[in-house]
Every structure is written in C-alpha cells, then in structure tokens.
N, C-alpha and C positions, 0 to 999 in steps of 0.2 A: 691417603692411604686412611680405612679406616682401622680403629686401633681393631676389631675383630680379627683384620689383617697382619695382623704382628706378632713375631714369632712370638709363641708364649709366654716364657718366664719375661720379655717386658714387656708384655698389659699393666697394668695399676692396681687392677686386682689378686691380679697372677706373683704378683710380683711383689705386693703388700706381703699375704701369704705364706707365699714361699722363705723370704728374705727378710722381711720384717718393712715395716712401716718407717723407718729409718734408712729404706735403699730409696724410698719417694720421695723426687720431687716439691716441695710445692706447686707447681701447675700438677703434677701426678693426684699427689692427695685430695685436693680439689676435687678432678676430674672425677672421684669417684663416688664424690655426693654431686653435680653434676651431672653424672652416667648416659647423657648422648651428648654428640656438639651440633653445629648445627650443618647446611650445607659447604661440602669441600674444608667441612673442617669437625677436627678429633674435640672428642672432650679435654685432651690435654690441652688443645691449643684455645680452648677455650675459657679455658681455665688461666693459660698466662695472659691472654688479654683482660681477666677480670685483673688479676693482677697487680698488672705494669699499670692499670687505667687507678686503681685505688695505692698503689706506689708502696704492692704487695702484701707477706700475707698478716703483716701487723695488722698495715693499719685495713686491708678488707675487716677484720674480724672484730677491726676500735670502732667501727660505721658502727650506726644506729642501724635496728630491721630497716626504716624507709630506705632511707641512702641506702643501702646493701644491696633492697630489691632492686634498688630503679638502675642499677648497672649492667647493661646488655648481657642476655646470658644467664644474669642472675635470679632467674623467676621467684614468687612469694614460696614454693615448695621445698625450692632450694633454697634458700634462705635460711625455711625453718628449719633444714637439716644440719646447717650449717651451724647456728648456733647452738640450738639442742645440743650439740658435739664440742660445743663448746662449754658449755654449763653442765657436762655430765664428765669433763674433766677437771673444773674446779671444783664440785661436786666429790669427786674420788679424792682430790688431792686433802680436800676437808675432810673425809671421811677416815682415809687413813692417819693423820693428825688423832683421829677422834680414838681410835683402836687404841691409842693408848702408845704410840710409838717415841719412844725420848731424843730428845731438844736437845740434849746432849751436845750435837752436829748441828750447824748452822747448816745445814741439808734441807735436809725434811723444812721445815721453817721455812729456806726460804724460796723452796719452791710452790707453799700454800701463799702465803706473801707477794711471792710474783704476782700469781693469776688474779692475785689480789688487786691488787696495786697499781702494776703497771700500765694500764689503759685508764684510767683515771686522769682530764688533761689538768691539776692544780694538783700542789703540792698536799699527800696526803698521811698525817701518824696517826698509825697505829699499834695495837700493843694488842700480844698472847699474854693471857695470864694464866700461870701455868703451878700446878701446887707441889707438892714437896717430891714429886718421883719425875719433875720437870712435862708433866703432866698435862692436860691442856684443858682450863676445867673456861675459858674462855677467849674471844677473839670482838677488839671495837676497833674500830676506826672514830679517833676521837676528837681530832680534829683537823681541820681540813681551811686553806688557803692559797695566794694567788701559785701564779705559776712561779711564783721567787722562795716562793717560801710558805710554813705555817706556824699560829703563833703557839706553845707548846706550852701548856702549865703545870707540872708539877704538882702543886694539890691534887690534882683532876686526875689523876696515874694514881697516887696513895688514895685518893677516894674512893676509887674503883678495885685497885686492888686490895685493901678493906674490905670491901664486899662480898667479897670473889672469895677473900680468906686465902689470897694466892701465896705461893713460896718466894715464887720470883719471877720473870718476866723479859721477854724479851720483844722490843721494840722498832719500830723500821719505818720508813717515809719513801715515797715517791719522790726521784727525780725528773718532775717532766720535761725539762732538756731531753734527758736518753743517758745524761751522763752519771754513772754511780760513784763520783768519786767523794769521796766526805770533804765538808768542809768544813772550816776550823768557827764554824756558831752550829752545823750537827754535835762537835765532841765535845761544845761548848754544853750544850741542850745535853746529851748524854750526864756529863760530869753534874749538871742539875737536877736530872734524874735521879741520880745516882747516890747525890746529897740526901733528896730527900725520902728518899723507899726503904736508906743506913735503919734512918728512926722508928722504921717501921718493920727493920728485921725481912726485908723485902732487897731479894741481888737482883741485877739487872744482869742476864746472861749473855745477850747479844745486841748489839744494834745492828739494824744491817738495811742497808743502803740502795733500793733496786732505782736500776733505769733501765736502759733499753735490752731488754733482753740477755740481761747480766747483770749480777749485784755485787757489794761488797760487804763482810763483816768485820764489827768491830770487833771479836771476838780473836778473830781469825789473825787480826793486826796486834793483839796483848792491850787495845787499849783498854778491853773492861773487863 
C-alpha cells in the first residue's frame, strides 16, 4: 500500500506536522527526505532498509557523504538533504549558545558538545571558554588521541584561557566506545586542570563525558 493510501494521520509528513517530530520513528523521519519509495515498497520501507544496512540512524549520520550515497535508495540528492539537515541541527545548537544562554546548567552545553564530539572516531578533548556571566566566548577541540585516550596538557588550556580572557571553562571529551562512564584517568585530568586554572583564577564549571546517545556530568556528581 502506498503511503498516500494510508490513513492521513499515519502518513509521516502529516504525523510530523500534527503530532511533532518526536512521534516519528527513525525510518519515518528518513522517509520524509527520501520522499518516494521503489517498486512495491514505500519510502518508509526503503528508509528502514537503509537504517538496517548502516546500523541505525547514528550509523547512517556518521557515514562519509561518499559512503552514504552508495547505500541503495540514497541517491546523491537525498544524501545532500540528510547531511544538510544534520548540519542545520549543529548550527542551531551553536547559535543557541551564541545568543548567551546561561551554562550554569549542563544541559545546553551537553547538547552542543554531543553534536560536536559524538561522531569522532578517536578521543577528542574540547573546551568551552566562558565569560564572567557564563556565556560562551570560544570553543576549541584542543587535543586528539587514539580510541583509548587523548593527551591533555593543562598549560595549553591555561594559555588559551588567558588569550580569551575567560572567567571559567567547561571541558569535555568523547568516549569512542560509546560508554560515557567517567574513568579514574578522567578524574585525574580534571584535578590537574583545576589546579592549573586556579593559578589564573579560572574556574572549571563542568567536565562532560560524551558517549553514544548519552553523557555524564562531573558537576552533577559533585566532582567539580
């Protein structure tokens, strides 16, 4: 049965507009970009097959454009639309922070940092530099490592904090394993950074560990 023959409230576009994007499955969201299916298959069927082949929505969005376009049902035009939507989401999150939202709560910072770090194949250590009202004045991916870890140099973080004239920072790194549970090494690095930044009167507001679809906050655990 073609999607046009489905009950109106069950069609992906109508469902999105009537009930919100959260009401759609991953396959239904993808079907909106695909627009049409193939012989005997709806766009939702094709979307479900694409997700199965790529390991789900996360796997699909982590593919390079060339690999994504090779998937059956993902022509270059469809691939471009999906990648454009992903980039729009990233830019929206960045703009949200640029408008001066307070980062006393880890939620907005975690949303941005998850978008920036979750797809990295190796461990990346990043820093948000904040003014005295906890507004973002800079963001940098500072240290890169293997899948097992990244070497973090506190003096480099101190140097950049001075150049930004930052009053505080939020640091973050991803776990390529997908498990966001902080390690003892993560706690040791945080303490080294805290001691170094204390010397220039810059406070660490939080250390966020980004996993696959979830994150952990040192401030919520009372560790900073």
